[in-house]
C-alpha positions as CSV (number, residue, x, y, z in Angstrom):
1,M,48.5,-282.1,243.9
2,R,46.6,-285.1,246.2
3,I,44.9,-288.5,244.7
4,D,42.2,-288.8,246.9
5,A,41.2,-291.7,245.1
6,V,42.0,-293.9,241.9
7,K,39.4,-296.6,241.0
8,A,39.2,-299.3,238.4
9,A,36.7,-301.3,237.2
10,L,36.8,-304.3,234.3
11,P,34.2,-305.4,232.4
12,S,33.0,-309.0,232.8
13,R,33.9,-311.2,229.8
14,K,37.4,-313.0,230.7
15,L,39.4,-313.7,227.5
16,S,42.2,-316.1,227.4
17,N,45.3,-316.3,224.4
18,E,43.1,-319.3,223.7
19,D,39.9,-317.6,223.3
20,I,42.0,-314.3,221.2
21,L,43.3,-317.5,218.8
22,Q,39.9,-319.5,218.4
23,I,38.1,-315.9,217.3
24,V,40.8,-315.1,214.9
25,R,40.8,-318.4,213.4
26,E,36.7,-318.6,213.3
27,S,37.2,-314.7,211.6
28,S,40.0,-315.9,209.3
29,E,38.6,-319.3,207.7
30,A,36.7,-317.4,205.0
31,T,39.2,-314.8,204.1
32,Y,42.5,-315.8,204.8
33,D,45.0,-316.8,201.7
34,G,47.8,-319.2,203.0
35,D,48.5,-321.3,205.9
36,L,46.0,-320.3,208.8
37,D,47.6,-322.2,211.3
38,A,51.0,-321.2,210.8
39,A,49.5,-317.5,211.4
40,I,47.6,-318.8,214.5
41,K,50.8,-320.6,215.8
42,R,52.7,-316.9,214.7
43,I,49.8,-315.4,216.8
44,E,50.3,-317.5,219.8
45,S,54.0,-317.5,220.1
46,W,54.0,-313.9,220.4
47,L,51.0,-313.1,222.6
48,T,53.1,-315.5,225.3
49,Y,56.3,-313.6,224.7
50,S,54.7,-310.6,225.5
51,G,53.6,-312.1,228.8
52,A,50.0,-311.5,227.5
53,Q,47.7,-314.2,229.4
54,T,43.9,-312.4,230.1
55,R,42.1,-309.7,229.3
56,Y,38.4,-308.1,229.4
57,T,36.1,-307.1,227.2
58,L,32.3,-306.4,227.8
59,E,29.5,-308.8,227.9
60,E,26.3,-308.2,226.0
61,N,24.0,-306.5,228.9
62,E,27.2,-304.0,229.7
63,T,28.2,-300.8,228.0
64,P,31.1,-298.5,228.4
65,L,29.0,-295.9,230.9
66,S,27.5,-298.6,232.9
67,V,31.3,-299.9,233.5
68,L,32.7,-296.8,233.8
69,T,29.8,-295.5,236.4
70,G,30.9,-298.2,238.8
71,A,34.1,-296.6,238.9
72,I,33.3,-293.4,239.6
73,D,30.7,-294.7,242.2
74,A,33.8,-296.2,243.9
75,A,36.1,-293.2,243.4
76,L,33.3,-291.1,245.1
77,E,32.9,-293.2,248.0
78,E,36.5,-293.8,248.8
79,A,36.9,-289.7,248.5
80,K,34.1,-288.9,250.7
81,C,32.9,-286.7,248.3
82,T,30.0,-286.1,246.1
83,K,29.4,-285.3,242.5
84,D,28.8,-281.7,243.4
85,D,32.3,-281.1,244.8
86,I,34.1,-282.2,241.4
87,D,34.8,-278.8,239.6
88,T,36.4,-280.0,237.0
89,L,35.9,-283.2,234.9
90,V,38.5,-284.5,232.1
91,Y,37.4,-287.3,230.1
92,V,40.6,-289.0,229.0
93,G,42.0,-291.5,226.4
94,V,41.2,-293.4,223.1
95,G,37.9,-295.0,223.6
96,R,34.8,-292.8,222.9
97,G,31.5,-292.7,221.8
98,F,31.7,-289.0,220.3
99,I,33.7,-286.7,218.4
100,E,31.4,-283.6,219.5
101,P,30.9,-282.7,222.2
102,A,33.7,-283.7,224.4
103,G,32.9,-287.0,226.0
104,A,33.5,-285.2,229.3
105,Y,29.9,-283.5,228.6
106,L,28.2,-286.9,228.1
107,V,29.3,-288.2,231.1
108,A,28.4,-285.4,233.4
109,H,24.9,-285.5,231.6
110,A,24.3,-288.7,232.3
111,L,25.9,-288.9,235.7
112,G,24.6,-285.5,237.1
113,F,27.8,-283.9,237.8
114,K,26.2,-280.5,237.9
115,N,29.1,-278.3,238.8
116,A,32.2,-279.4,236.6
117,H,33.9,-277.9,234.0
118,C,34.3,-280.4,231.0
119,F,36.8,-280.9,228.7
120,D,38.9,-284.0,226.9
121,V,42.4,-284.6,226.7
122,L,43.5,-287.0,223.7
123,D,47.1,-288.4,223.4
124,A,46.4,-291.7,222.9
125,C,47.9,-294.1,225.7
126,N,49.8,-290.9,227.2
127,S,46.1,-289.4,227.4
128,W,45.6,-290.0,231.3
129,S,49.5,-288.9,231.7
130,R,49.0,-285.6,229.9
131,G,45.2,-285.3,231.9
132,A,47.0,-285.6,235.4
133,Q,49.7,-283.0,234.5
134,I,46.7,-280.5,233.0
135,I,44.9,-280.8,235.9
136,Y,48.2,-280.6,238.6
137,H,48.5,-277.2,237.3
138,F,45.1,-276.2,237.5
139,L,45.1,-277.0,241.1
140,Q,48.2,-275.4,241.6
141,S,46.9,-272.1,240.1
142,G,43.7,-272.6,242.2
143,S,41.5,-272.7,239.1
144,S,40.7,-275.8,240.1
145,K,39.6,-277.1,243.8
146,R,38.8,-281.0,243.2
147,A,39.0,-282.3,239.9
148,M,38.1,-286.3,238.3
149,I,39.8,-287.7,235.5
150,V,38.2,-290.9,233.8
151,N,38.6,-293.0,231.1
152,A,36.4,-295.5,229.5
153,E,38.5,-297.7,226.8
154,F,36.3,-300.1,224.9
155,S,37.4,-300.4,221.4
156,V,37.5,-303.9,221.0
157,T,33.5,-304.2,221.5
158,G,33.4,-300.9,220.0
159,N,35.0,-302.6,217.0
160,R,37.5,-300.0,216.2
161,L,40.0,-302.8,216.4
162,G,38.3,-305.1,214.6
163,N,41.0,-306.9,212.8
164,F,40.1,-310.7,213.7
165,A,39.5,-311.2,210.2
166,L,43.1,-311.8,208.4
167,R,43.5,-312.0,204.9
168,H,47.4,-312.9,204.5
169,E,50.3,-313.4,206.6
170,G,51.7,-309.7,206.1
171,E,48.9,-308.6,207.7
172,L,49.9,-309.3,211.1
173,T,52.9,-306.7,211.3
174,W,50.4,-304.0,211.8
175,T,47.5,-305.8,213.2
176,F,48.9,-308.1,216.0
177,P,48.8,-305.5,218.6
178,T,45.0,-305.8,218.4
179,Y,45.7,-309.1,220.0
180,T,47.0,-307.6,223.2
181,I,44.3,-305.0,223.8
182,G,41.9,-305.5,227.1
183,E,38.9,-303.1,227.9
184,A,38.9,-301.3,231.6
185,A,37.3,-297.7,233.1
186,T,38.9,-295.7,235.4
187,A,38.2,-292.6,238.0
188,T,40.4,-290.6,239.8
189,I,39.9,-288.0,242.0
190,F,42.6,-285.0,242.5
191,S,42.9,-282.1,245.1
192,A,45.1,-279.7,245.9
193,D,47.8,-280.4,248.0
194,P,50.8,-277.6,247.9
195,T,53.7,-280.0,249.7
196,N,53.2,-282.9,247.4
197,E,54.9,-281.9,244.1
198,W,54.5,-283.8,241.0
199,K,57.3,-284.0,238.7
200,F,56.8,-284.6,234.7
201,K,58.9,-285.6,231.9
202,F,57.7,-285.7,228.3
203,R,59.3,-286.5,225.1
204,S,58.0,-286.3,221.3
205,R,58.8,-287.8,218.6
206,P,56.3,-286.9,215.5
207,D,58.3,-288.0,212.9
208,L,57.0,-291.8,214.0
209,A,53.6,-290.7,213.8
210,D,52.1,-293.1,211.2
211,L,53.6,-296.5,213.5
212,C,50.3,-296.5,215.0
213,T,46.9,-295.1,214.1
214,I,43.1,-295.3,214.2
215,P,42.1,-292.6,211.4
216,V,38.3,-291.2,211.2
217,N,36.7,-290.9,207.5
218,G,38.2,-288.4,205.8
219,F,41.6,-288.3,207.5
220,Q,43.5,-288.3,204.3
221,G,43.1,-284.3,204.2
222,Y,44.8,-283.9,207.5
223,C,48.3,-285.7,207.0
224,N,50.8,-286.3,204.8
225,Q,49.5,-289.8,203.9
226,T,52.2,-292.6,204.1
227,E,51.4,-296.4,203.2
228,R,51.0,-297.2,206.6
229,I,48.1,-294.8,207.7
230,G,44.7,-296.7,206.9
231,K,46.7,-299.9,206.5
232,N,43.0,-301.3,208.1
233,G,40.6,-298.9,206.8
234,N,39.5,-296.9,209.8
235,R,40.1,-299.3,212.1
236,F,43.7,-300.0,214.4
237,T,46.6,-300.1,212.7
238,S,50.1,-301.1,214.8
239,Y,53.6,-301.6,214.0
240,G,54.3,-303.2,216.9
241,Y,57.9,-304.0,216.6
242,E,59.0,-300.8,215.4
243,L,57.2,-299.1,218.1
244,F,59.0,-301.3,220.6
245,E,62.3,-300.4,219.0
246,A,61.6,-296.9,219.1
247,A,60.3,-296.7,222.5
248,G,63.2,-298.4,224.4
249,P,65.8,-295.5,223.8
250,E,63.3,-292.7,224.4
251,L,62.0,-294.3,227.5
252,I,65.3,-294.6,229.0
253,Q,66.0,-290.9,228.1
254,V,62.7,-289.9,229.9
255,F,63.3,-291.8,233.0
256,Q,66.9,-290.5,233.5
257,D,65.6,-286.9,232.7
258,L,63.1,-287.4,235.3
259,N,65.9,-288.6,237.7
260,P,63.9,-290.0,240.7
261,P,65.8,-291.1,243.7
262,L,65.7,-294.9,243.4
263,D,66.2,-295.6,246.8
264,K,63.1,-294.3,247.8
265,L,60.7,-295.4,244.6
266,R,57.7,-298.0,245.8
267,A,56.4,-298.9,242.9
268,I,56.9,-298.3,239.2
269,F,53.4,-297.9,236.7
270,P,54.5,-298.7,233.1
271,H,51.7,-298.5,230.1
272,A,50.5,-302.1,230.1
273,A,51.8,-302.8,226.3
274,S,53.9,-305.9,227.1
275,Q,55.3,-307.4,230.7
276,K,58.5,-308.5,228.5
277,A,59.2,-304.9,227.3
278,G,58.3,-303.5,230.9
279,D,60.5,-306.0,232.8
280,D,63.6,-305.5,230.2
281,L,63.5,-302.0,230.7
282,A,63.3,-302.1,234.4
283,D,66.3,-304.5,234.5
284,L,68.5,-301.9,232.7
285,F,67.7,-299.6,236.4
286,K,68.0,-303.2,238.1
287,L,64.1,-301.9,239.6
288,R,62.3,-304.9,238.1
289,H,61.0,-305.6,241.4
290,L,58.9,-302.4,241.9
291,V,57.3,-302.9,238.4
292,S,53.4,-303.0,238.8
293,N,52.1,-304.0,235.3
294,V,48.4,-305.2,234.6
295,Y,49.1,-306.6,231.1
296,P,49.3,-310.1,232.2
297,R,45.8,-309.5,233.9
298,C,44.0,-307.4,232.2
299,G,46.1,-307.1,228.5
300,N,47.2,-303.4,227.0
301,L,44.5,-301.3,228.7
302,V,45.5,-298.0,226.6
303,S,45.3,-294.9,228.7
304,C,43.7,-297.1,231.5
305,S,46.9,-298.7,232.2
306,V,48.8,-296.5,234.7
307,P,45.4,-295.5,236.7
308,A,44.5,-299.5,237.2
309,A,47.7,-300.3,237.9
310,M,48.0,-298.2,240.8
311,A,44.4,-298.7,241.8
312,F,45.1,-302.8,241.7
313,A,48.0,-301.8,243.8
314,I,46.9,-299.7,246.5
315,E,43.6,-302.3,246.8
316,E,46.2,-305.2,246.9
317,Q,48.2,-302.9,249.6
318,R,51.5,-303.1,247.6
319,V,51.6,-299.3,248.3
320,A,50.6,-296.8,250.9
321,R,50.3,-293.3,251.5
322,G,53.4,-291.4,251.6
323,D,55.1,-293.8,249.3
324,L,57.3,-292.5,246.5
325,L,55.8,-293.7,242.9
326,A,56.6,-293.4,239.2
327,A,55.1,-293.7,236.2
328,V,56.5,-294.2,232.9
329,V,54.5,-294.7,229.6
330,A,55.7,-294.8,225.9
331,S,52.5,-293.8,223.1
332,A,51.4,-293.5,219.7
333,G,52.0,-290.0,218.7
334,M,55.0,-291.0,219.6
335,S,55.0,-289.8,223.0
336,F,56.7,-290.6,225.9
337,S,56.5,-289.7,229.7
338,A,57.9,-290.1,233.2
339,Y,56.5,-288.7,236.3
340,S,56.8,-289.4,239.8
341,F,54.6,-288.3,243.0
342,I,54.0,-289.2,246.6
343,Y,50.5,-291.0,246.9
């Protein structure tokens, strides 16, 4: 499978750590029971420790669709194809406006993809990875000739995250990851290439499913309820410390299962949940110099992390055609992936 083009688009509102702290302070002044200054300092310390610097969110004149359209148009131009050439359109990721129908149909309807079979793939931050694996097999089997994967992760301004009005210090245990999230859209075009084998490895830990959730109305009847699920109502609830503690050993194992030739790797694209966590993991394999992490610049881009990092690396000429690339992702679920391919 060949990547014909991968493009990322960011919204226009740039937020620094200081901006986030100010939003939390202003939102929490009327609700917080305790020392708000101490809570703000704690958030600031954790953001700095993780490597967060900036992230981007929508301006008032922007929409998820308008930003996604920019990524799609840029990808089509680079791939030298038209919307009519796309026979499979896959919408992946957490950010979405619809449960029914699949988001891919709404994108196709809005932008004029007349010949595309449409469906969605949802596996939290691993959604793009799972989508790429599915498309790989579609192209291998001949059921697709040219496919596009798109995502539009805009949960900050879409208020699935919310969580800026704190009530007490304990909430930071399951709310802090909110303050690391950024927004973006990506579009990736794939075509068949029998000579370019992609290798995928996945691991799943459903016993950890309640560590990171965004429930919908009526969720109680669809799960074994635990005290963690719904802690922030229908908004993002994420036990960041426990997630990272669980992710470390699993990511080491899934990367070892992939077993890429380390001397031939030219870049590694991690899920951008933390710069420090990514660097620490890479150091175990002496590969920090290969890591291309969008976290400091863009924050946690959810399922956009890998394709956005790839798009930026290509634009900045840090990778070139023929390079062996790899991606490593930890996701809510929990799921873990490692995969490699030739660009």
